[in-house]
A tleap script that builds the chain and sets N, CA, C and O, in Angstrom:
source leaprc.protein.ff14SB
mol = sequence {
  NMET HIE THR VAL VAL THR ASN SER THR VAL
  ASP GLY VAL LEU SER ALA VAL LEU ALA LEU
  LEU ILE VAL VAL VAL LEU VAL ASP ALA ALA
  ARG ILE CYS VAL ARG HIE LEU ARG ARG PRO
  ALA LEU THR THR LEU SER GLU VAL PRO TYR
  VAL GLU SER LYS LEU VAL ALA PRO ALA GLY
  LEU PHE PRO THR PRO GLN GLU LYS GLU GLU
  ALA ARG HIE ALA VAL THR ALA ASP THR ARG
  CALA
}
set mol.1.N position { 28.683 23.173 -27.474 }
set mol.1.CA position { 27.433 22.622 -27.961 }
set mol.1.C position { 27.199 21.236 -27.369 }
set mol.1.O position { 26.067 20.850 -27.079 }
set mol.2.N position { 28.299 20.491 -27.194 }
set mol.2.CA position { 28.185 19.141 -26.642 }
set mol.2.C position { 27.602 19.185 -25.228 }
set mol.2.O position { 26.827 18.309 -24.844 }
set mol.3.N position { 27.976 20.208 -24.456 }
set mol.3.CA position { 27.476 20.355 -23.091 }
set mol.3.C position { 25.972 20.613 -23.086 }
set mol.3.O position { 25.250 20.083 -22.242 }
set mol.4.N position { 25.509 21.420 -24.019 }
set mol.4.CA position { 24.076 21.718 -24.103 }
set mol.4.C position { 23.291 20.454 -24.430 }
set mol.4.O position { 22.235 20.211 -23.846 }
set mol.5.N position { 23.794 19.655 -25.350 }
set mol.5.CA position { 23.121 18.411 -25.725 }
set mol.5.C position { 23.103 17.447 -24.542 }
set mol.5.O position { 22.083 16.812 -24.274 }
set mol.6.N position { 24.221 17.336 -23.840 }
set mol.6.CA position { 24.290 16.442 -22.685 }
set mol.6.C position { 23.323 16.897 -21.596 }
set mol.6.O position { 22.597 16.077 -21.034 }
set mol.7.N position { 23.306 18.191 -21.293 }
set mol.7.CA position { 22.396 18.711 -20.272 }
set mol.7.C position { 20.939 18.498 -20.663 }
set mol.7.O position { 20.115 18.144 -19.820 }
set mol.8.N position { 20.622 18.708 -21.920 }
set mol.8.CA position { 19.251 18.495 -22.383 }
set mol.8.C position { 18.861 17.029 -22.287 }
set mol.8.O position { 17.726 16.708 -21.936 }
set mol.9.N position { 19.795 16.139 -22.596 }
set mol.9.CA position { 19.522 14.706 -22.506 }
set mol.9.C position { 19.291 14.294 -21.057 }
set mol.9.O position { 18.338 13.574 -20.758 }
set mol.10.N position { 20.149 14.742 -20.172 }
set mol.10.CA position { 19.991 14.422 -18.750 }
set mol.10.C position { 18.673 14.986 -18.230 }
set mol.10.O position { 17.958 14.307 -17.493 }
set mol.11.N position { 18.350 16.209 -18.603 }
set mol.11.CA position { 17.099 16.831 -18.181 }
set mol.11.C position { 15.900 16.038 -18.694 }
set mol.11.O position { 14.937 15.823 -17.957 }
set mol.12.N position { 15.953 15.610 -19.930 }
set mol.12.CA position { 14.856 14.827 -20.501 }
set mol.12.C position { 14.687 13.482 -19.823 }
set mol.12.O position { 13.564 13.056 -19.552 }
set mol.13.N position { 15.795 12.809 -19.546 }
set mol.13.CA position { 15.733 11.500 -18.891 }
set mol.13.C position { 15.188 11.644 -17.470 }
set mol.13.O position { 14.328 10.868 -17.056 }
set mol.14.N position { 15.679 12.623 -16.731 }
set mol.14.CA position { 15.181 12.824 -15.368 }
set mol.14.C position { 13.702 13.200 -15.357 }
set mol.14.O position { 12.958 12.758 -14.480 }
set mol.15.N position { 13.273 14.005 -16.316 }
set mol.15.CA position { 11.857 14.362 -16.406 }
set mol.15.C position { 11.007 13.139 -16.709 }
set mol.15.O position { 9.924 12.981 -16.146 }
set mol.16.N position { 11.485 12.276 -17.590 }
set mol.16.CA position { 10.742 11.061 -17.922 }
set mol.16.C position { 10.658 10.121 -16.729 }
set mol.16.O position { 9.609 9.526 -16.486 }
set mol.17.N position { 11.744 9.980 -15.984 }
set mol.17.CA position { 11.734 9.113 -14.800 }
set mol.17.C position { 10.767 9.664 -13.755 }
set mol.17.O position { 10.002 8.904 -13.162 }
set mol.18.N position { 10.793 10.961 -13.527 }
set mol.18.CA position { 9.879 11.569 -12.567 }
set mol.18.C position { 8.426 11.389 -13.005 }
set mol.18.O position { 7.565 11.059 -12.189 }
set mol.19.N position { 8.156 11.603 -14.281 }
set mol.19.CA position { 6.796 11.414 -14.789 }
set mol.19.C position { 6.354 9.966 -14.624 }
set mol.19.O position { 5.201 9.710 -14.277 }
set mol.20.N position { 7.245 9.024 -14.866 }
set mol.20.CA position { 6.921 7.610 -14.698 }
set mol.20.C position { 6.609 7.293 -13.237 }
set mol.20.O position { 5.658 6.566 -12.952 }
set mol.21.N position { 7.391 7.825 -12.322 }
set mol.21.CA position { 7.129 7.600 -10.900 }
set mol.21.C position { 5.783 8.186 -10.476 }
set mol.21.O position { 5.066 7.579 -9.680 }
set mol.22.N position { 5.443 9.344 -10.994 }
set mol.22.CA position { 4.150 9.952 -10.677 }
set mol.22.C position { 3.017 9.080 -11.196 }
set mol.22.O position { 2.022 8.875 -10.501 }
set mol.23.N position { 3.160 8.568 -12.408 }
set mol.23.CA position { 2.134 7.692 -12.977 }
set mol.23.C position { 2.002 6.422 -12.149 }
set mol.23.O position { 0.887 5.963 -11.903 }
set mol.24.N position { 3.114 5.849 -11.717 }
set mol.24.CA position { 3.071 4.627 -10.900 }
set mol.24.C position { 2.332 4.891 -9.592 }
set mol.24.O position { 1.510 4.074 -9.176 }
set mol.25.N position { 2.607 6.008 -8.943 }
set mol.25.CA position { 1.936 6.334 -7.682 }
set mol.25.C position { 0.436 6.526 -7.908 }
set mol.25.O position { -0.373 6.029 -7.124 }
set mol.26.N position { 0.061 7.233 -8.957 }
set mol.26.CA position { -1.357 7.457 -9.237 }
set mol.26.C position { -2.083 6.162 -9.577 }
set mol.26.O position { -3.210 5.950 -9.128 }
set mol.27.N position { -1.452 5.294 -10.363 }
set mol.27.CA position { -2.074 4.014 -10.716 }
set mol.27.C position { -2.237 3.148 -9.476 }
set mol.27.O position { -3.273 2.504 -9.305 }
set mol.28.N position { -1.247 3.122 -8.623 }
set mol.28.CA position { -1.353 2.324 -7.404 }
set mol.28.C position { -2.437 2.877 -6.480 }
set mol.28.O position { -3.177 2.104 -5.872 }
set mol.29.N position { -2.539 4.182 -6.366 }
set mol.29.CA position { -3.596 4.784 -5.548 }
set mol.29.C position { -4.970 4.444 -6.112 }
set mol.29.O position { -5.892 4.142 -5.355 }
set mol.30.N position { -5.112 4.491 -7.428 }
set mol.30.CA position { -6.387 4.118 -8.053 }
set mol.30.C position { -6.696 2.648 -7.808 }
set mol.30.O position { -7.850 2.291 -7.572 }
set mol.31.N position { -5.685 1.798 -7.861 }
set mol.31.CA position { -5.878 0.365 -7.615 }
set mol.31.C position { -6.387 0.123 -6.200 }
set mol.31.O position { -7.298 -0.679 -5.993 }
set mol.32.N position { -5.811 0.805 -5.242 }
set mol.32.CA position { -6.231 0.645 -3.850 }
set mol.32.C position { -7.656 1.169 -3.657 }
set mol.32.O position { -8.446 0.558 -2.938 }
set mol.33.N position { -7.986 2.285 -4.287 }
set mol.33.CA position { -9.340 2.838 -4.171 }
set mol.33.C position { -10.371 1.888 -4.769 }
set mol.33.O position { -11.422 1.657 -4.171 }
set mol.34.N position { -10.080 1.341 -5.931 }
set mol.34.CA position { -11.007 0.404 -6.574 }
set mol.34.C position { -11.152 -0.852 -5.727 }
set mol.34.O position { -12.261 -1.364 -5.570 }
set mol.35.N position { -10.058 -1.351 -5.183 }
set mol.35.CA position { -10.128 -2.541 -4.333 }
set mol.35.C position { -11.001 -2.279 -3.109 }
set mol.35.O position { -11.781 -3.142 -2.706 }
set mol.36.N position { -10.875 -1.106 -2.525 }
set mol.36.CA position { -11.698 -0.780 -1.362 }
set mol.36.C position { -13.170 -0.663 -1.749 }
set mol.36.O position { -14.039 -1.112 -1.001 }
set mol.37.N position { -13.461 -0.072 -2.895 }
set mol.37.CA position { -14.853 0.071 -3.315 }
set mol.37.C position { -15.488 -1.281 -3.635 }
set mol.37.O position { -16.675 -1.483 -3.378 }
set mol.38.N position { -14.714 -2.199 -4.188 }
set mol.38.CA position { -15.252 -3.518 -4.536 }
set mol.38.C position { -15.404 -4.417 -3.315 }
set mol.38.O position { -16.406 -5.120 -3.181 }
set mol.39.N position { -14.415 -4.396 -2.427 }
set mol.39.CA position { -14.438 -5.277 -1.246 }
set mol.39.C position { -14.021 -4.484 -0.011 }
set mol.39.O position { -12.866 -4.555 0.408 }
set mol.40.N position { -14.945 -3.735 0.571 }
set mol.40.CA position { -14.580 -2.908 1.731 }
set mol.40.C position { -14.200 -3.722 2.960 }
set mol.40.O position { -13.529 -3.206 3.854 }
set mol.41.N position { -14.613 -4.970 3.021 }
set mol.41.CA position { -14.282 -5.788 4.192 }
set mol.41.C position { -12.786 -6.083 4.269 }
set mol.41.O position { -12.261 -6.322 5.356 }
set mol.42.N position { -12.102 -6.069 3.139 }
set mol.42.CA position { -10.666 -6.349 3.133 }
set mol.42.C position { -9.840 -5.174 3.649 }
set mol.42.O position { -8.692 -5.346 4.058 }
set mol.43.N position { -10.422 -3.996 3.626 }
set mol.43.CA position { -9.704 -2.810 4.079 }
set mol.43.C position { -9.928 -2.642 5.575 }
set mol.43.O position { -11.037 -2.350 6.020 }
set mol.44.N position { -8.876 -2.827 6.334 }
set mol.44.CA position { -8.987 -2.662 7.780 }
set mol.44.C position { -8.359 -1.335 8.183 }
set mol.44.O position { -7.228 -1.020 7.814 }
set mol.45.N position { -9.108 -0.586 8.932 }
set mol.45.CA position { -8.617 0.692 9.431 }
set mol.45.C position { -8.472 0.574 10.939 }
set mol.45.O position { -9.463 0.585 11.670 }
set mol.46.N position { -7.252 0.462 11.392 }
set mol.46.CA position { -7.020 0.339 12.825 }
set mol.46.C position { -5.673 0.963 13.171 }
set mol.46.O position { -4.812 1.159 12.314 }
set mol.47.N position { -5.526 1.261 14.431 }
set mol.47.CA position { -4.280 1.832 14.914 }
set mol.47.C position { -3.623 0.864 15.882 }
set mol.47.O position { -4.293 0.057 16.527 }
set mol.48.N position { -2.332 0.952 15.972 }
set mol.48.CA position { -1.611 0.120 16.936 }
set mol.48.C position { -1.774 0.743 18.320 }
set mol.48.O position { -2.010 1.947 18.427 }
set mol.49.N position { -1.652 -0.044 19.365 }
set mol.49.CA position { -1.771 0.517 20.712 }
set mol.49.C position { -0.656 1.528 20.997 }
set mol.49.O position { 0.446 1.434 20.455 }
set mol.50.N position { -0.968 2.482 21.850 }
set mol.50.CA position { -0.007 3.521 22.217 }
set mol.50.C position { 1.114 2.919 23.057 }
set mol.50.O position { 0.868 2.179 24.010 }
set mol.51.N position { 2.344 3.249 22.688 }
set mol.51.CA position { 3.519 2.833 23.450 }
set mol.51.C position { 4.346 4.085 23.714 }
set mol.51.O position { 4.742 4.781 22.780 }
set mol.52.N position { 4.602 4.367 24.977 }
set mol.52.CA position { 5.368 5.558 25.325 }
set mol.52.C position { 6.822 5.392 24.896 }
set mol.52.O position { 7.429 4.344 25.114 }
set mol.53.N position { 7.365 6.428 24.289 }
set mol.53.CA position { 8.746 6.394 23.825 }
set mol.53.C position { 9.707 6.383 25.008 }
set mol.53.O position { 9.458 7.019 26.033 }
set mol.54.N position { 10.808 5.651 24.851 }
set mol.54.CA position { 11.827 5.595 25.895 }
set mol.54.C position { 13.084 6.361 25.490 }
set mol.54.O position { 14.119 6.259 26.150 }
set mol.55.N position { 12.992 7.126 24.405 }
set mol.55.CA position { 14.134 7.910 23.950 }
set mol.55.C position { 14.343 9.113 24.864 }
set mol.55.O position { 13.388 9.752 25.305 }
set mol.56.N position { 15.589 9.398 25.131 }
set mol.56.CA position { 15.945 10.561 25.940 }
set mol.56.C position { 16.877 11.415 25.096 }
set mol.56.O position { 17.905 10.942 24.610 }
set mol.57.N position { 16.503 12.686 24.925 }
set mol.57.CA position { 17.311 13.587 24.110 }
set mol.57.C position { 17.323 14.962 24.765 }
set mol.57.O position { 16.360 15.337 25.434 }
set mol.58.N position { 18.397 15.714 24.579 }
set mol.58.CA position { 18.444 17.056 25.165 }
set mol.58.C position { 17.462 17.996 24.466 }
set mol.58.O position { 17.123 17.807 23.298 }
set mol.59.N position { 17.017 19.004 25.200 }
set mol.59.CA position { 16.075 19.965 24.645 }
set mol.59.C position { 16.746 20.912 23.658 }
set mol.59.O position { 16.089 21.432 22.756 }
set mol.60.N position { 18.040 21.139 23.818 }
set mol.60.CA position { 18.758 22.050 22.942 }
set mol.60.C position { 19.959 21.377 22.319 }
set mol.60.O position { 20.066 20.151 22.309 }
set mol.61.N position { 20.862 22.191 21.799 }
set mol.61.CA position { 22.059 21.665 21.158 }
set mol.61.C position { 23.013 21.057 22.177 }
set mol.61.O position { 23.618 20.016 21.919 }
set mol.62.N position { 23.148 21.694 23.322 }
set mol.62.CA position { 24.052 21.208 24.362 }
set mol.62.C position { 23.236 20.723 25.555 }
set mol.62.O position { 22.426 21.480 26.088 }
set mol.63.N position { 23.433 19.475 25.985 }
set mol.63.CA position { 22.646 18.960 27.111 }
set mol.63.C position { 23.081 19.580 28.436 }
set mol.63.O position { 24.259 19.856 28.663 }
set mol.64.N position { 22.108 19.784 29.287 }
set mol.64.CA position { 22.390 20.278 30.634 }
set mol.64.C position { 22.856 19.104 31.491 }
set mol.64.O position { 22.674 17.950 31.103 }
set mol.65.N position { 23.454 19.378 32.647 }
set mol.65.CA position { 23.863 18.270 33.526 }
set mol.65.C position { 22.686 17.357 33.900 }
set mol.65.O position { 22.848 16.141 34.001 }
set mol.66.N position { 21.516 17.943 34.102 }
set mol.66.CA position { 20.338 17.132 34.434 }
set mol.66.C position { 19.973 16.213 33.261 }
set mol.66.O position { 19.641 15.046 33.469 }
set mol.67.N position { 20.032 16.729 32.047 }
set mol.67.CA position { 19.717 15.912 30.869 }
set mol.67.C position { 20.756 14.816 30.670 }
set mol.67.O position { 20.416 13.705 30.264 }
set mol.68.N position { 22.018 15.119 30.953 }
set mol.68.CA position { 23.059 14.090 30.866 }
set mol.68.C position { 22.786 12.968 31.855 }
set mol.68.O position { 22.959 11.792 31.533 }
set mol.69.N position { 22.361 13.331 33.056 }
set mol.69.CA position { 22.054 12.329 34.080 }
set mol.69.C position { 20.858 11.471 33.657 }
set mol.69.O position { 20.870 10.254 33.836 }
set mol.70.N position { 19.834 12.105 33.100 }
set mol.70.CA position { 18.667 11.353 32.623 }
set mol.70.C position { 19.064 10.388 31.513 }
set mol.70.O position { 18.591 9.251 31.481 }
set mol.71.N position { 19.927 10.831 30.605 }
set mol.71.CA position { 20.387 9.961 29.523 }
set mol.71.C position { 21.185 8.793 30.081 }
set mol.71.O position { 21.050 7.666 29.605 }
set mol.72.N position { 22.020 9.052 31.089 }
set mol.72.CA position { 22.797 7.985 31.720 }
set mol.72.C position { 21.871 6.950 32.361 }
set mol.72.O position { 22.097 5.747 32.233 }
set mol.73.N position { 20.844 7.413 33.040 }
set mol.73.CA position { 19.884 6.497 33.671 }
set mol.73.C position { 19.113 5.704 32.620 }
set mol.73.O position { 18.817 4.527 32.827 }
set mol.74.N position { 18.789 6.333 31.505 }
set mol.74.CA position { 18.055 5.635 30.448 }
set mol.74.C position { 18.906 4.530 29.840 }
set mol.74.O position { 18.394 3.455 29.527 }
set mol.75.N position { 20.203 4.784 29.670 }
set mol.75.CA position { 21.097 3.769 29.099 }
set mol.75.C position { 21.248 2.602 30.054 }
set mol.75.O position { 21.204 1.448 29.628 }
set mol.76.N position { 21.424 2.877 31.330 }
set mol.76.CA position { 21.574 1.778 32.289 }
set mol.76.C position { 20.271 1.009 32.447 }
set mol.76.O position { 20.303 -0.197 32.691 }
set mol.77.N position { 19.132 1.666 32.317 }
set mol.77.CA position { 17.845 0.968 32.406 }
set mol.77.C position { 17.652 0.054 31.202 }
set mol.77.O position { 17.074 -1.025 31.336 }
set mol.78.N position { 18.128 0.468 30.025 }
set mol.78.CA position { 18.013 -0.367 28.827 }
set mol.78.C position { 18.896 -1.596 28.919 }
set mol.78.O position { 18.507 -2.667 28.453 }
set mol.79.N position { 20.067 -1.468 29.504 }
set mol.79.CA position { 20.972 -2.618 29.574 }
set mol.79.C position { 20.483 -3.645 30.579 }
set mol.79.O position { 20.787 -4.830 30.440 }
set mol.80.N position { 19.732 -3.221 31.586 }
set mol.80.CA position { 19.196 -4.165 32.575 }
set mol.80.C position { 17.996 -4.921 32.041 }
set mol.80.O position { 17.737 -6.045 32.473 }
set mol.81.N position { 17.264 -4.340 31.122 }
set mol.81.CA position { 16.024 -4.964 30.627 }
set mol.81.C position { 16.287 -6.114 29.699 }
set mol.81.O position { 15.346 -6.735 29.204 }
savepdb mol mol.pdb
quit
């Protein structure tokens, strides 16, 4: 019986924490929406400039010799920069 009570308590606490987090997210979303409706000039919608990724990774689980060579060149290029 003690196990059932403990499990029910843990379940109740976790449910309450999850419900609280959901309420916090909804309240914050409403706050942002109201702020935008009141002062739209403060809300800036812009994107950062495009930057090409310099990451090199194999296409599959095991890299081919060509992919290993590309990774080696990428590492040496990073150390020179």
